[in-house]
N, C-alpha and C positions, 0 to 999 in steps of 0.2 A: 647214301648208302650204295655201295658197289658190290655187285655179285658177278661171278664168272661161271661158265658152264661148258660142258661137252655133252655128249649124248646121254651120259649116265649120272652126271653130278653137277652140282652147283658149287661155286666157290663164294662164300660170304666174306667180304672184306670191309671192315668198319672200325671206327675208333669209338671206344667206350671210356666212361669215366672210371678212374682208378684211385683207390685210397692206399697210401703207404703206411704201414705199421712198422715201427722200428723197435728193436729190443729182443732180448732173449725169451720173453714171455709171450711172444706173438702167437706161437702155436697153441699154448694152453689157453690164451684168452679167446681166440677164435673157436677152439674146441668147445668152450662154455658159452659162446654167443651164437653159434650157428648150428644148423641140424646135421652137418656131416661130421664124420670122424677125421679130425685134423691131427690130433696127437699121433705120432708114429709114422706119418706120412713122409716120404722122402722129399728132399729139396728139389724144386722144380716140377714135382708131380702136380698135375691139374686136379683140383678138388672143386666139384660142383656142390653147392650148398644153398639152402634157404636161410634167410634171416627172418625169424618170426617175432611176433609180439608175445606178450605173456600168456594170451589166450590161443596161441598156436596159429594165428592167421599170418599168412605170407606178407611180409613187407618188401622184400627184395630178393632177387635171384643173383647169386654171387659165384664168381670163380676165384679161387684162392691158389696162390702159389707161394710156398715157403722158400726161404734162403737162409744163408748162414747169419744174416744180420736182422731177419725179421720176416715180413710177409707182404705181398701185394694183394689187394682185394679188388677185383674188377666187378663193376655193377653191371650185369646183363640186362636186368630190368628193375626199375625202382629209381629212387631219388638218392643221388650221392650225398646230398646235404642231410637227408634224413638218416641215412646209414651212419655218416660220420658224427652226427649229433648224438645218435643212439649209443655208438661206441664210447664217445667222449664222456657220457653221463656215467658210464659204469667202469671206467678205468681208474684204478687206485695205484698208488705208488708200489704196493707189493706185487702188482701184476707184472712189473718189469717190461712194460710196453708203453709206447706213446704214439700218438698220430703224428705223422709227418706230412709231406706234401700230397696234394691231389694233382692228378695229371690226366691226359687222354692217352689211351693205350690202343695201338693198332693191333687188331685181332683178326685172324683168317681161320675160316673153318670149311672144310669139305662137307657137303651135304649130298649124301648119296641117295639116289632114287630108290624108294621102297624100303629104306633102312632108318632106323630111329637115329637121332643125333648122337654122335659118338665123340666123347671127350678126347679120345685118342687122335682124332682128326682136327685138332685145334693147334695153332701156333700163335705166340705173341711175337711182335716184331719190334726191335729197337727203333728209335725215332729215325735214324739215318740209315737204316738197313732195308733191304729188298728181299723178297722171298727168292729162295734158291732151289735147286733140284726139281722135284716133281711139282712144287708149288709155283715155279716161275712160268711166265708166258701164258698164263690162262686168261682168256679174253672175257670182258664183262658182258653179262646178260642184264635184262631189265629187272627192276624191283618187284614188278608184278610176279615174275616167276619165283622169287624168293617168297612172296606172300602166299603163293600157291603151295610151295613146299612146307612152309611153316604151319599153314593152316591144315593141310592134309595129314600132317604128322602130329597136330595138336600141341605145338610148343607155344606156351603162353608167354610171349615176349612183347606184348603191347600192354600199355597202361590200363586198358579196359579189363584185362584179365587179372591184374594185380590191384585190386580196389582196397585191400586191407581187409576184406570180409570173407576171403576164401583160404582154406587150409591146403597144404600140399597134397593130401590125398584127393581132394575134389579136383585139383589140377592135373592129377596123373603123375605127380612128382615123388612117388614113393622111393625111387631110387636115389633121390637127393636127401633122403632122411636116414640117419643111422639110429635104429631103435635099440641097439645093444650097446649104448654108452651112458655115461652118467649124466647128471642134471645139466641141462642147457636151457636157454630161454625158450619157453613155449613147450618143453618136453612133456610136462604132465598131460596137457590136453592132447598132444599128438599120440602119446602112449595109450590113452584111453580110446581114442578113435581107432588106433590099430587093433586093440583088443576086442572092442565092442562091434566095430563095423557100422553098418547102417548110415552111410554117408547121405545127406539130404540132397546132394546135387553132384553131378560130374561134368567135366568138360567134354564136349562133343564137337565134331565137325558138322557143318551144314552146307547145302547148296540148293538154291532155288530150282524147281524142277522145270521151269520155263523162264523166259525173259521178263515175265511180269513182276518179278521181285527185285528189280534194279533200284527201287526206292528205299530198300531196307537199310536201316542204320543201327549203330550200336546203342543198346538200350531198349530196342524194340522187344515186346513180349512175345513168347511162344505159347501156343495153347494146344491142348488135345481134348477133343470132345467138349469144347467150350470151358475147360478148366485150365488154369494156369499151368504151364509146363516147363518154364524157364525163361531165359533172357539172352538175346544175342549180345555178345561182348566185342566181336569185331567183324568188319565188312570189307571184303575186296572184290574186285571185278576181274573176270577172265577176259583179256582183250580179244582172244581168239573166238570164244563163244558168246561173249556179252553177258554171261550169267554171273550173278553174285554168289559169293561163298564166304565162309569164315568160320569162327569158333562161337560156342554158345555154352552157357551153363544151363544143364537140362536137369530137371527135378527127377528124383528117384523113380517116381511112379510112371514117368514117361520114357525111361531109358530104353525100354524094349520096343518102342515105336519106331517104325521105319520112316514115317513122315509126320510133320507137325505143321500147324498153321502159324504164320509169322505176321507181325505188324497189325495195323488197324484194318488193312484190306483182307487179311486172312490168306496171304499167299502161301502156297504149299511149299515146303522145303523138305529135302531128304536129310535124314540124320544118321550118323554113324560113329562108331568108337574110333578115336584116333590111333594110328599104328604105334605111336610112341608112349601111349597111355600106359602107366605102370601102377598096378594095384599094390596096396600094402600086403605084406605077407599075412597068411592066415595063422591066427594063434588059437591054440586050444583054450 
């Protein structure tokens, strides 16, 4: 993984797995299989979407780009084999779409300090091309800086956040879900969650308050007043301070707490809402 930086932004430069869909029905097929509004989008527009199962749990995070011959589907988080197999099971001749080749796609994204991830700051590069203009000449920084940015903004891009047991609203991905479109995979559950509210857990940032928590790991339990309060999903270490930090799924009853206990040793960690966390719209 390569990242670049100046004083105010990082540049994330990485190759992701990509599935090619060929055929005139690619847009309609993806509209019915993913959580975003795909029909009506312009060719070349970046569409960020969740691929859900029938019960509304997130299986993969996708970026979609339509073109005149079909669509490219980049897998930001998840397993390309699972996505391809899932698509293949539900493609019928009437869909006028077929799975084509899989490849690696170079993707670059500017990550601005204090701002949520912006799909307008993403470019895909052809295999033999190099970035130009304002994208050129940016020098790499270390991967721990990317982890710090990702975790502080609450971007669930590790496999620990996509276990197949979380819905998009628990992960703060309401802006990846179109509630005002027709039926799609997982739509019924997602619509109920949006209308009823009451999520059981939400993604939160955490950081240990001293260097005593450096032994924390993914899967460690969080507690509040000796009651279960959640689970740590990812752990990184700040090279400058030596402190551990990461993301966690925190139960509803503990969301207002400023600190929780973590792991078997009860290390104190501070908890806060990610800056990029997006709530579902309130419905009457």
